C-alpha positions in Angstrom: 8.9 -1.4 34.8 4.7 -0.2 33.8 2.0 0.2 35.6 -1.2 -1.1 35.0 -4.1 1.3 36.0 -7.0 -1.4 36.0 -10.4 0.6 35.2 -12.9 -0.7 38.3 -15.2 2.6 38.6 -13.4 4.5 41.3 -10.2 4.2 39.6 -12.4 5.5 37.0 -13.9 8.5 38.7 -10.2 10.2 39.4 -8.5 8.6 36.5 -7.3 11.8 35.4 -5.5 12.4 38.6 -4.1 8.9 38.5 -2.8 10.3 34.6 -1.5 13.9 35.9 0.6 11.9 39.0 2.4 9.4 36.3 2.9 11.8 34.1 4.7 14.7 36.5 6.7 11.2 38.0 8.2 9.8 34.9 5.9 6.9 35.5 5.3 4.4 32.7 2.2 3.1 32.7 -1.1 1.6 30.2 -4.6 1.8 31.6 -6.5 -1.7 31.3 -9.9 -1.4 29.7 -13.0 -0.8 32.0 -13.7 -3.7 34.1 -17.2 -5.4 33.4 -17.3 -7.0 36.2 -15.7 -7.6 39.5 -14.5 -11.0 40.2 -12.8 -13.5 43.0 -12.8 -16.5 44.3 -12.6 -17.8 47.9 -12.2 -21.0 49.6 -14.8 -22.6 50.8 -13.5 -23.2 53.7 -12.7 -27.2 52.8 -9.6 -26.3 50.8 -6.0 -25.4 51.5 -6.0 -21.5 51.3 -2.5 -21.7 49.4 -3.2 -24.2 47.4 -6.7 -22.2 46.3 -4.4 -18.7 45.9 -2.0 -20.2 44.0 -3.7 -22.8 41.8 -6.9 -19.9 40.8 -5.9 -16.3 41.5 -5.5 -14.6 38.2 -4.0 -11.1 40.1 -0.9 -13.1 42.7 1.5 -11.2 40.3 -0.2 -8.1 40.6 1.1 -5.1 42.9 -2.0 -3.0 44.3 -2.0 0.5 45.9 -4.4 1.5 48.2 -4.8 4.9 49.8 -1.1 5.4 49.8 0.0 2.1 50.7 1.3 -0.4 48.0 0.7 -4.4 48.5 2.0 -7.5 46.8 -1.2 -8.9 46.6 -4.6 -7.6 45.8 -6.7 -10.1 48.6 -4.0 -8.8 51.5 -5.7 -4.9 51.4 -9.5 -6.6 50.5 -9.3 -9.3 53.2 -9.0 -7.2 55.7 -11.4 -4.2 54.0 -14.2 -7.3 54.5 -12.9 -8.9 57.8 -16.4 -8.0 59.9 -18.0 -10.0 56.5 -15.8 -12.6 56.3 -15.2 -13.5 60.5 -11.9 -12.9 60.6 -10.2 -11.5 63.4 -7.3 -9.1 61.7 -5.1 -6.1 63.6 -4.4 -3.2 62.0 -1.2 -3.8 62.7 -0.8 -7.1 60.7 -2.4 -5.2 58.1 0.4 -2.7 57.8 3.2 -5.0 58.0 1.8 -6.4 54.4 1.9 -3.2 53.5 4.9 -0.9 52.4 3.8 3.0 52.9 4.4 4.8 49.9 4.8 8.0 51.6 7.9 7.0 54.1 11.4 8.5 52.9 12.1 4.8 51.0 13.7 5.4 48.3 12.7 2.7 45.2 15.4 1.0 45.9 13.8 0.1 48.9 10.7 -0.6 47.6 11.5 -2.6 45.5 
C-alpha cells in the first residue's frame, strides 16, 4: 500500500513534517502535484445523494486523514466541518462513528 499525499495549501504548509513522519515509520508514500483548484460536486437536492456520489465522485476510493482520524471518504469529514453552512444537524458522535482514531491502540490489521 502507498499513501498518496495531496498537495492542497494546508498540506503544502506542513509537507516536510508529513514526509518526516512517513519515513520515520517506513510508510511508502507518493506526493501528488500541487492542486490548482479544489473541486466538489454537491447534489441540488433533487437528485439521489447516493447516485450523485457513485456517478460523479472522483475521490470515492480515497481514504482521508484529518486530525488523527482516518475516514473512508473525504466527504464525511468535510460535511461535518461544513454542517452549519450546509444546514445539517450532524452529531459529533455520528462523525466519530465514521472514523478510526489513529491515536487508539489499534494495530494496522484492525485498521484495515
